[in-house]
C-alpha positions as CSV (number, residue, x, y, z in Angstrom):
1,M,38.7,-3.1,49.2
2,S,41.9,-2.9,51.3
3,A,42.1,-4.2,54.8
4,V,42.4,-1.8,57.7
5,L,45.2,-2.5,60.2
6,V,44.0,-2.2,63.7
7,T,46.8,-1.1,66.0
8,D,47.1,-1.3,69.8
9,A,46.9,2.5,69.8
10,M,43.6,2.4,68.0
11,T,42.2,-0.2,70.3
12,Q,43.4,1.9,73.3
13,R,41.7,5.0,72.0
14,A,38.5,3.1,71.4
15,F,38.5,2.0,75.1
16,E,39.3,5.5,76.2
17,A,36.4,6.9,74.2
18,T,34.0,4.3,75.6
19,A,35.1,5.0,79.2
20,A,34.7,8.7,78.7
21,Q,31.1,8.4,77.5
22,K,28.6,9.2,80.2
23,K,26.0,6.5,80.9
24,P,22.8,7.7,79.3
25,K,19.7,8.1,81.5
26,D,17.8,5.6,79.5
27,S,20.3,2.9,80.5
28,D,19.1,3.3,84.1
29,V,15.9,1.6,83.2
30,F,17.7,-1.8,83.0
31,R,17.9,-3.8,86.2
32,E,19.5,-7.1,87.1
33,G,17.1,-9.9,86.4
34,D,15.3,-8.0,83.6
35,V,14.3,-10.0,80.5
36,V,15.4,-7.9,77.5
37,V,15.9,-8.0,73.8
38,Y,19.3,-7.7,72.2
39,S,18.5,-7.1,68.6
40,A,21.2,-9.3,67.1
41,H,20.6,-12.3,69.4
42,G,17.0,-12.2,70.6
43,V,15.5,-12.5,74.1
44,G,17.9,-12.7,77.0
45,K,18.2,-11.9,80.7
46,I,20.4,-9.3,82.4
47,D,22.7,-11.2,84.8
48,R,24.8,-8.3,86.1
49,I,25.2,-4.6,85.9
50,G,28.4,-3.1,87.1
51,S,31.8,-1.6,86.4
52,E,34.7,-3.5,85.0
53,I,38.3,-2.5,84.4
54,I,39.1,-3.2,80.7
55,A,42.5,-2.2,79.3
56,G,43.1,0.0,82.3
57,H,39.8,1.9,81.9
58,T,36.7,1.6,84.1
59,I,33.6,0.9,82.0
60,D,30.0,0.3,83.1
61,I,28.9,-3.0,81.7
62,I,25.5,-4.7,81.2
63,Q,25.9,-8.5,81.0
64,V,23.1,-10.4,79.2
65,S,22.8,-14.2,78.9
66,F,20.8,-16.2,76.4
67,G,19.6,-19.5,77.8
68,D,18.7,-21.1,74.4
69,N,22.3,-21.1,73.2
70,Q,24.2,-20.6,76.5
71,M,25.8,-17.5,75.2
72,T,26.7,-14.4,77.3
73,V,27.4,-10.9,76.0
74,R,28.7,-7.8,77.8
75,V,27.5,-4.5,76.5
76,P,28.9,-1.1,77.6
77,A,26.1,0.7,79.3
78,A,27.0,3.9,77.4
79,K,26.3,2.1,74.1
80,A,23.5,-0.2,75.2
81,K,20.8,1.6,73.2
82,A,23.0,2.0,70.1
83,A,23.9,-1.7,70.3
84,G,20.3,-2.7,70.1
85,L,19.6,-3.5,73.8
86,R,16.0,-2.7,74.8
87,K,13.2,-3.6,77.1
88,L,10.6,-6.2,76.0
89,S,7.9,-4.9,73.6
90,T,4.6,-3.8,75.1
91,P,1.5,-6.1,74.8
92,D,0.1,-3.6,72.3
93,A,3.2,-3.9,70.1
94,V,2.9,-7.7,70.2
95,T,-0.8,-7.5,69.2
96,K,0.2,-5.3,66.2
97,A,2.9,-7.7,65.2
98,L,0.4,-10.6,65.3
99,Q,-2.0,-8.7,63.2
100,V,0.7,-8.2,60.5
101,L,0.8,-11.9,60.1
102,T,-2.8,-11.9,58.7
103,G,-1.9,-9.6,55.9
104,N,-1.2,-10.6,52.3
105,S,2.2,-11.8,51.4
106,R,4.4,-9.4,49.5
107,S,6.7,-10.9,46.9
108,S,10.2,-9.4,46.3
109,K,11.7,-8.9,42.9
110,L,15.2,-8.4,44.3
111,M,18.0,-10.7,43.4
112,W,18.5,-13.5,46.0
113,A,21.7,-11.9,47.4
114,K,19.9,-8.7,48.1
115,R,16.9,-10.5,49.5
116,V,19.1,-12.3,52.0
117,L,20.5,-9.0,53.1
118,D,17.0,-7.6,53.5
119,Y,15.8,-10.7,55.4
120,Q,18.8,-10.7,57.7
121,G,18.4,-7.0,58.3
122,K,14.8,-7.6,59.6
123,I,16.0,-10.5,61.8
124,N,18.9,-8.6,63.3
125,S,16.7,-5.5,63.9
126,G,14.8,-7.5,66.6
127,N,11.7,-5.5,65.7
128,P,8.6,-7.7,66.1
129,I,6.8,-5.8,63.4
130,L,9.6,-6.5,60.9
131,L,9.9,-10.1,62.0
132,A,6.1,-10.5,61.5
133,E,6.4,-9.0,58.0
134,L,9.2,-11.5,57.2
135,L,7.1,-14.4,58.4
136,R,4.1,-13.1,56.4
137,D,6.1,-12.8,53.2
138,L,7.7,-16.2,53.6
139,R,4.4,-17.8,54.6
140,R,4.7,-20.3,51.8
141,N,7.5,-22.0,53.7
142,A,5.2,-22.9,56.5
143,D,3.8,-25.9,54.8
144,G,7.2,-27.1,53.4
145,T,6.0,-27.4,49.8
146,E,7.1,-24.1,48.5
147,G,10.1,-21.9,48.8
148,S,13.8,-22.8,48.9
149,Y,15.7,-24.5,51.7
150,S,17.5,-21.2,52.4
151,E,14.2,-19.3,52.7
152,R,12.9,-22.0,55.1
153,N,15.9,-21.6,57.3
154,I,15.3,-17.9,57.4
155,F,11.6,-18.5,58.2
156,E,12.6,-20.7,61.1
157,I,15.0,-18.1,62.6
158,A,12.4,-15.3,62.3
159,L,9.8,-17.7,63.9
160,A,12.1,-18.4,66.8
161,R,12.9,-14.8,67.4
162,L,9.3,-13.6,67.3
163,A,8.0,-16.5,69.4
164,S,10.6,-15.9,72.1
165,E,9.5,-12.3,72.6
166,I,5.8,-13.1,72.5
167,A,6.4,-15.9,75.1
168,A,8.3,-13.4,77.4
169,V,5.7,-10.6,77.0
170,E,2.7,-12.9,77.5
171,N,4.3,-15.2,80.1
172,I,3.6,-18.3,78.1
173,D,6.0,-21.0,76.9
174,Q,7.6,-20.8,73.4
175,Q,5.6,-23.6,71.9
176,A,2.3,-21.8,72.8
177,A,3.7,-18.6,71.2
178,V,4.6,-20.6,68.0
179,A,1.0,-22.0,68.0
180,K,-0.3,-18.4,68.2
181,I,1.8,-17.3,65.3
182,F,0.7,-20.2,63.1
183,A,-2.9,-19.5,64.1
184,M,-2.5,-15.9,62.7
185,L,-0.8,-17.2,59.6
186,R,-3.6,-19.6,59.0
187,S,-6.2,-16.9,59.4
188,G,-4.4,-14.8,56.8
189,R,-3.7,-17.5,54.3
190,G,-7.1,-19.2,54.3
191,T,-5.6,-22.7,54.0
192,E,-5.6,-23.9,57.6
193,A,-4.8,-27.5,56.8
194,A,-1.6,-26.6,54.8
195,V,-0.1,-24.7,57.7
196,A,-1.3,-27.2,60.3
197,E,0.5,-30.1,58.6
198,T,3.9,-28.8,59.5
199,E,3.6,-26.8,62.7
200,A,5.3,-29.5,64.6
201,A,8.0,-29.8,61.9
202,I,9.3,-26.3,62.5
203,P,12.2,-26.5,65.0
204,V,11.6,-23.6,67.2
205,A,15.1,-23.7,68.7
206,A,16.8,-23.8,65.2
207,T,20.5,-23.3,65.3
208,E,20.7,-19.8,64.1
209,A,24.3,-19.9,63.0
210,R,23.6,-23.0,60.8
211,A,20.5,-21.5,59.3
212,L,22.1,-18.1,58.5
213,A,25.1,-19.8,56.9
214,A,22.8,-21.9,54.7
215,A,20.8,-18.7,53.8
216,S,23.9,-17.2,52.2
217,G,23.8,-19.8,49.5
218,P,21.8,-19.7,46.3
219,A,18.0,-19.9,46.4
């Protein structure tokens, strides 16, 4: 596959197109101080909403910070929804996600490389139902005796993502949210002791970049 040369003219046209887009009405629901979910990075907080001049064009920007990794991203308001920025899930949606954890695990017959793409797609979706499905299907990694190192890293990332949104929605700390997730996994798996053994061993604030890099290796 040949590389595509990105010229200054192409970059300029991209900025012009972004600046020309009208801010959608649904972007007006965001306010400074809101706790939101940015699908590729998880739960963050809107620090600022305003206009900035970028490459000579005035663009409405939503700035989101992520306290866990001290990262800040700026999203054009016109593309906020398409980029995966959304309000927190409703309590009903969180309840449904927790119920998914109690279901039977579904094994995949895909090759490892394709499974990784599927897993990463669910993580990057930011969808609590898909995250719960991933945790349910990789439940064997909860006790540390089954599954590969790469799968365990993916499990930890999904756990951190889902726990952070549950914590924000229910106004509890993240460790309490993790405990709630493990309680649901225990109820579905029927082997409470096995999961309980390693609840404390799962690093909730796992370094996502490290884990994703490791996940790209062989199972």
